[in-house]
DRENDO-1510 file (C-alpha; in Angstrom, 1 decimal, always signed):
<recs>
REC; n; res; u; v; w
REC; 1; ILE; +87.2; +88.6; +54.4 .
REC; 2; LEU; +88.1; +87.3; +50.7 .
REC; 3; ILE; +88.8; +90.4; +49.4 .
REC; 4; GLN; +91.2; +91.3; +52.6 .
REC; 5; SER; +93.1; +87.8; +52.3 .
REC; 6; ILE; +94.2; +88.8; +48.9 .
REC; 7; ILE; +95.0; +91.9; +49.3 .
REC; 8; ILE; +97.5; +90.4; +52.2 .
REC; 9; MET; +98.4; +88.0; +49.7 .
REC; 10; MET; +99.3; +90.0; +47.0 .
REC; 11; ILE; +101.5; +92.0; +49.7 .
REC; 12; SER; +103.4; +89.3; +50.9 .
REC; 13; THR; +104.4; +88.5; +47.1 .
REC; 14; VAL; +105.2; +91.9; +46.7 .
REC; 15; VAL; +107.6; +91.9; +50.0 .
REC; 16; VAL; +109.2; +88.5; +48.9 .
REC; 17; MET; +109.6; +89.9; +45.6 .
REC; 18; THR; +111.9; +92.5; +46.9 .
REC; 19; ILE; +113.2; +90.5; +49.4 .
REC; 20; THR; +114.7; +88.2; +47.1 .
REC; 21; GLY; +115.8; +90.6; +44.4 .
REC; 22; LYS; +118.0; +92.7; +47.3 .
REC; 23; VAL; +119.4; +89.1; +48.7 .
REC; 24; SER; +119.9; +88.1; +44.6 .
REC; 25; MET; +122.1; +91.8; +44.4 .
REC; 26; LEU; +124.2; +90.9; +47.4 .
REC; 27; LEU; +124.8; +87.4; +46.2 .
REC; 28; ARG; +125.7; +89.0; +43.0 .
REC; 29; LYS; +127.7; +91.9; +44.1 .
REC; 30; GLU; +129.5; +89.1; +46.5 .
REC; 31; ASN; +130.8; +86.9; +43.9 .
REC; 32; SER; +131.8; +89.8; +41.2 .
REC; 33; ASN; +134.1; +90.6; +44.5 .
REC; 34; HIS; +135.6; +87.0; +44.9 .
REC; 35; GLU; +136.1; +87.0; +40.9 .
</recs>
């Protein structure tokens, strides 16, 4: 059970990081376009 929870946490963190990265890239593109 502990191993499964650790794997789920790692996957969730990776997914969040990828999502935040994509969002930050989109925001940067929008900011550069506005400028």
